[in-house]
Structures are given as C-alpha cells and as structure tokens.
DRENTIGU-511720 format. One record per residue (C-alpha): residue in three letters; x, y, z. Coordinates in Angstrom, 1 decimal, padded with zeros to 4 digits. Example, Ala and Ser with C-alpha at 12.3 -4.5 7.8 and 13.67 -1.06 7.14 Angstrom:
<kolses>
<kolse resn="ALA" px="012.3" py="-004.5" pz="007.8"/>
<kolse resn="SER" px="013.7" py="-001.1" pz="007.1"/>
</kolses>
This chain:
<kolses>
<kolse resn="MET" px="-032.5" py="-112.5" pz="-263.8"/>
<kolse resn="ILE" px="-031.3" py="-110.3" pz="-266.6"/>
<kolse resn="GLY" px="-028.9" py="-107.4" pz="-266.2"/>
<kolse resn="VAL" px="-029.6" py="-104.3" pz="-268.2"/>
<kolse resn="SER" px="-027.8" py="-101.0" pz="-269.0"/>
<kolse resn="GLY" px="-029.0" py="-098.4" pz="-266.5"/>
<kolse resn="CYS" px="-029.6" py="-095.9" pz="-269.3"/>
<kolse resn="LEU" px="-032.0" py="-098.4" pz="-271.0"/>
<kolse resn="ALA" px="-033.9" py="-098.7" pz="-267.7"/>
<kolse resn="GLY" px="-034.5" py="-094.9" pz="-267.7"/>
<kolse resn="ILE" px="-031.7" py="-094.0" pz="-265.3"/>
<kolse resn="SER" px="-029.9" py="-090.8" pz="-266.2"/>
<kolse resn="CYS" px="-026.4" py="-092.2" pz="-266.1"/>
<kolse resn="ARG" px="-025.1" py="-091.6" pz="-269.6"/>
<kolse resn="TYR" px="-022.0" py="-089.3" pz="-270.1"/>
<kolse resn="ASP" px="-024.4" py="-086.4" pz="-270.9"/>
<kolse resn="GLY" px="-026.5" py="-087.0" pz="-267.8"/>
<kolse resn="ARG" px="-029.4" py="-088.4" pz="-269.8"/>
<kolse resn="SER" px="-031.0" py="-091.8" pz="-270.3"/>
<kolse resn="LYS" px="-032.1" py="-093.8" pz="-273.4"/>
<kolse resn="PRO" px="-035.1" py="-095.6" pz="-272.0"/>
<kolse resn="ASP" px="-036.3" py="-098.7" pz="-273.8"/>
<kolse resn="GLU" px="-039.9" py="-099.5" pz="-273.0"/>
<kolse resn="GLU" px="-039.4" py="-103.3" pz="-272.5"/>
<kolse resn="THR" px="-036.3" py="-102.8" pz="-270.4"/>
<kolse resn="VAL" px="-038.1" py="-100.2" pz="-268.1"/>
<kolse resn="ARG" px="-041.0" py="-102.7" pz="-267.7"/>
<kolse resn="MET" px="-038.7" py="-105.6" pz="-266.9"/>
<kolse resn="VAL" px="-036.9" py="-103.6" pz="-264.2"/>
<kolse resn="LYS" px="-040.2" py="-102.3" pz="-262.7"/>
<kolse resn="GLU" px="-041.6" py="-105.9" pz="-262.5"/>
<kolse resn="GLY" px="-038.4" py="-107.3" pz="-261.0"/>
<kolse resn="GLU" px="-037.4" py="-109.4" pz="-264.0"/>
<kolse resn="ALA" px="-034.2" py="-107.4" pz="-264.6"/>
<kolse resn="MET" px="-031.6" py="-105.5" pz="-262.6"/>
<kolse resn="ALA" px="-030.1" py="-102.2" pz="-263.9"/>
<kolse resn="PHE" px="-026.5" py="-101.3" pz="-263.7"/>
<kolse resn="CYS" px="-024.2" py="-098.8" pz="-265.4"/>
<kolse resn="PRO" px="-020.6" py="-100.0" pz="-265.9"/>
<kolse resn="GLU" px="-019.2" py="-096.5" pz="-266.0"/>
<kolse resn="CYS" px="-021.0" py="-095.6" pz="-262.8"/>
<kolse resn="LEU" px="-019.7" py="-098.8" pz="-261.1"/>
<kolse resn="ALA" px="-016.2" py="-097.6" pz="-262.0"/>
<kolse resn="GLY" px="-016.8" py="-094.2" pz="-260.3"/>
<kolse resn="LEU" px="-017.0" py="-092.0" pz="-263.4"/>
<kolse resn="LYS" px="-019.1" py="-088.9" pz="-262.7"/>
<kolse resn="ILE" px="-022.2" py="-087.7" pz="-264.4"/>
<kolse resn="PRO" px="-022.1" py="-085.7" pz="-266.6"/>
<kolse resn="ARG" px="-018.6" py="-086.4" pz="-268.0"/>
<kolse resn="SER" px="-016.8" py="-085.8" pz="-271.3"/>
<kolse resn="PRO" px="-017.7" py="-088.5" pz="-273.9"/>
<kolse resn="SER" px="-015.2" py="-091.3" pz="-274.4"/>
<kolse resn="GLU" px="-014.4" py="-093.4" pz="-277.5"/>
<kolse resn="ILE" px="-012.0" py="-096.3" pz="-278.1"/>
<kolse resn="SER" px="-008.9" py="-095.4" pz="-280.0"/>
<kolse resn="GLY" px="-006.8" py="-098.0" pz="-281.9"/>
<kolse resn="GLY" px="-009.2" py="-100.9" pz="-281.8"/>
<kolse resn="ASP" px="-012.2" py="-102.1" pz="-279.8"/>
<kolse resn="GLY" px="-012.9" py="-103.4" pz="-276.3"/>
<kolse resn="TYR" px="-011.0" py="-106.7" pz="-276.8"/>
<kolse resn="ASP" px="-008.0" py="-104.6" pz="-277.9"/>
<kolse resn="VAL" px="-008.4" py="-102.4" pz="-274.8"/>
<kolse resn="LEU" px="-008.5" py="-105.5" pz="-272.6"/>
<kolse resn="SER" px="-005.3" py="-106.9" pz="-274.2"/>
<kolse resn="GLY" px="-003.5" py="-103.5" pz="-273.9"/>
<kolse resn="GLN" px="-003.5" py="-102.8" pz="-277.6"/>
<kolse resn="ALA" px="-006.0" py="-099.9" pz="-277.6"/>
<kolse resn="ARG" px="-007.0" py="-097.0" pz="-275.3"/>
<kolse resn="VAL" px="-010.2" py="-095.3" pz="-274.2"/>
<kolse resn="VAL" px="-009.9" py="-091.6" pz="-274.5"/>
<kolse resn="SER" px="-012.3" py="-088.8" pz="-273.5"/>
<kolse resn="GLU" px="-013.1" py="-086.0" pz="-275.9"/>
<kolse resn="ASP" px="-011.1" py="-083.6" pz="-273.7"/>
<kolse resn="GLY" px="-008.0" py="-085.8" pz="-274.1"/>
<kolse resn="LYS" px="-008.0" py="-087.8" pz="-270.8"/>
<kolse resn="ASP" px="-006.9" py="-091.4" pz="-270.9"/>
<kolse resn="ARG" px="-009.9" py="-093.3" pz="-269.4"/>
<kolse resn="THR" px="-008.6" py="-096.8" pz="-270.2"/>
<kolse resn="ALA" px="-008.1" py="-097.8" pz="-266.5"/>
<kolse resn="GLU" px="-011.6" py="-096.6" pz="-265.6"/>
<kolse resn="PHE" px="-013.2" py="-098.6" pz="-268.5"/>
<kolse resn="ILE" px="-011.3" py="-101.8" pz="-267.6"/>
<kolse resn="LYS" px="-012.4" py="-101.3" pz="-263.9"/>
<kolse resn="ALA" px="-016.0" py="-100.8" pz="-265.2"/>
<kolse resn="ALA" px="-015.8" py="-104.2" pz="-267.0"/>
<kolse resn="HIS" px="-014.4" py="-106.0" pz="-263.9"/>
<kolse resn="LYS" px="-017.1" py="-104.4" pz="-261.6"/>
<kolse resn="SER" px="-019.8" py="-105.3" pz="-264.1"/>
<kolse resn="LEU" px="-018.8" py="-109.0" pz="-264.1"/>
<kolse resn="LYS" px="-018.7" py="-108.9" pz="-260.3"/>
<kolse resn="PHE" px="-022.2" py="-107.5" pz="-260.3"/>
<kolse resn="CYS" px="-023.4" py="-110.2" pz="-262.6"/>
<kolse resn="LYS" px="-021.8" py="-113.0" pz="-260.6"/>
<kolse resn="LYS" px="-023.2" py="-111.6" pz="-257.3"/>
<kolse resn="ASN" px="-026.7" py="-111.5" pz="-258.7"/>
<kolse resn="GLY" px="-026.7" py="-114.7" pz="-260.7"/>
<kolse resn="ILE" px="-026.9" py="-112.8" pz="-264.0"/>
<kolse resn="LYS" px="-025.9" py="-114.8" pz="-267.1"/>
<kolse resn="LYS" px="-027.5" py="-112.6" pz="-269.7"/>
<kolse resn="VAL" px="-027.3" py="-108.8" pz="-270.2"/>
<kolse resn="TRP" px="-029.0" py="-106.3" pz="-272.4"/>
<kolse resn="LEU" px="-026.6" py="-103.5" pz="-273.2"/>
<kolse resn="LYS" px="-026.8" py="-100.2" pz="-275.0"/>
<kolse resn="SER" px="-025.5" py="-100.2" pz="-278.6"/>
<kolse resn="LYS" px="-022.6" py="-097.9" pz="-279.7"/>
<kolse resn="SER" px="-021.2" py="-097.3" pz="-276.2"/>
<kolse resn="PRO" px="-017.5" py="-097.7" pz="-275.6"/>
<kolse resn="SER" px="-018.5" py="-099.9" pz="-272.6"/>
<kolse resn="CYS" px="-021.7" py="-101.6" pz="-273.8"/>
<kolse resn="GLY" px="-021.7" py="-101.7" pz="-277.6"/>
<kolse resn="LYS" px="-021.6" py="-105.2" pz="-279.0"/>
<kolse resn="SER" px="-021.4" py="-104.9" pz="-282.8"/>
<kolse resn="ARG" px="-020.8" py="-101.2" pz="-283.5"/>
<kolse resn="ILE" px="-018.9" py="-098.5" pz="-281.6"/>
<kolse resn="TYR" px="-017.9" py="-094.9" pz="-282.4"/>
<kolse resn="ASP" px="-014.6" py="-094.8" pz="-284.3"/>
<kolse resn="GLY" px="-012.5" py="-092.8" pz="-281.8"/>
<kolse resn="THR" px="-012.6" py="-089.5" pz="-283.8"/>
<kolse resn="PHE" px="-015.6" py="-087.9" pz="-282.0"/>
<kolse resn="SER" px="-017.1" py="-087.3" pz="-285.5"/>
<kolse resn="GLY" px="-020.2" py="-089.4" pz="-284.9"/>
<kolse resn="SER" px="-018.9" py="-092.1" pz="-287.2"/>
<kolse resn="LEU" px="-019.5" py="-095.7" pz="-286.3"/>
<kolse resn="ARG" px="-017.4" py="-098.8" pz="-287.1"/>
<kolse resn="PRO" px="-017.7" py="-102.5" pz="-286.3"/>
<kolse resn="GLY" px="-016.5" py="-103.3" pz="-282.8"/>
<kolse resn="THR" px="-017.3" py="-104.2" pz="-279.2"/>
<kolse resn="GLY" px="-017.2" py="-102.1" pz="-276.1"/>
<kolse resn="VAL" px="-014.9" py="-102.9" pz="-273.2"/>
<kolse resn="THR" px="-017.5" py="-104.2" pz="-270.8"/>
<kolse resn="ALA" px="-019.4" py="-106.2" pz="-273.5"/>
<kolse resn="ALA" px="-016.1" py="-107.8" pz="-274.5"/>
<kolse resn="TYR" px="-015.1" py="-108.7" pz="-271.0"/>
<kolse resn="LEU" px="-018.6" py="-110.1" pz="-270.1"/>
<kolse resn="MET" px="-018.6" py="-112.3" pz="-273.3"/>
<kolse resn="GLN" px="-015.1" py="-113.5" pz="-272.5"/>
<kolse resn="ASN" px="-016.5" py="-114.6" pz="-269.2"/>
<kolse resn="SER" px="-019.5" py="-116.5" pz="-270.5"/>
<kolse resn="VAL" px="-022.2" py="-113.8" pz="-270.0"/>
<kolse resn="GLU" px="-024.5" py="-113.5" pz="-273.0"/>
<kolse resn="VAL" px="-024.7" py="-110.0" pz="-274.3"/>
<kolse resn="VAL" px="-027.7" py="-108.7" pz="-276.3"/>
<kolse resn="GLU" px="-027.4" py="-105.3" pz="-277.9"/>
<kolse resn="ILE" px="-030.3" py="-102.9" pz="-277.7"/>
<kolse resn="ASP" px="-030.3" py="-099.9" pz="-280.0"/>
</kolses>
C-alpha cells in the first residue's frame, strides 16, 4: 500500500480549498492501491486557511527547533505542522505504508523544493516538515509535481 497526498488524489484539502489531482494518483486510490491523507488536515488545520511557509530553514530545521512555519497572516503554525508530521507517521504505521507520494513545494509535503518563506512565490531547495519526519522514520518519499 502506498500513501498519497490527499490533494493529489483529488481531495479539496489544500490551504485554498482546492486540489491538485494527479491522474495516476487518482487511479491508484480508486483501485485500492493507495490511501490518501492530508498531513495538515490530520493536524486539524481548517480548509481554507491562510497559506504557510517555512521561515529560517526547512522541515528538518523545524523538527530540530531551528526554524518556524508561519502563515501569511503572521500566525506561528509550527506546532500544527509538527503535529501533522507525527500524525502522518502514525497513519503510515497503522496502514502498513512504507512509501508515500507527496505534493511538491508544500511546507508539509515538499521533498526537494519549498517556498522560501517570503510569500513571494519564490522556491528554494528544502524539504517540508512531514516529508522530513517521514524520511527520518524510514518511510520512502516520492515527490509529485
């Protein structure tokens, strides 16, 4: 079983209340080959919500207390994003998931690139909080654009 970002499966769970469906991901969920989850929804963040970006580092830095996740309206969302990472790992363990397909660029799910924390649309190398935590705990992460 593979875990997939809910937004890739066509679930309207992104911060803006939309999805980013990926045809193969949608098919896999429909055929029972994958299970969809949204880290931020698992943590109780509402839809829609103000977008968030990582300030001062990436997901690994957030997990080590060296960076924060901040919403565009100035709220510190670090605790919620760490909770999202922990709940995502729990979801994976409960369902025997050792591989996940996550949405690129997300402060939760991005693996190689994330937004730079300025809300300017600029990307930089980095990993989201959930992606980092899952990889630290031996879950393979594949990034889907």
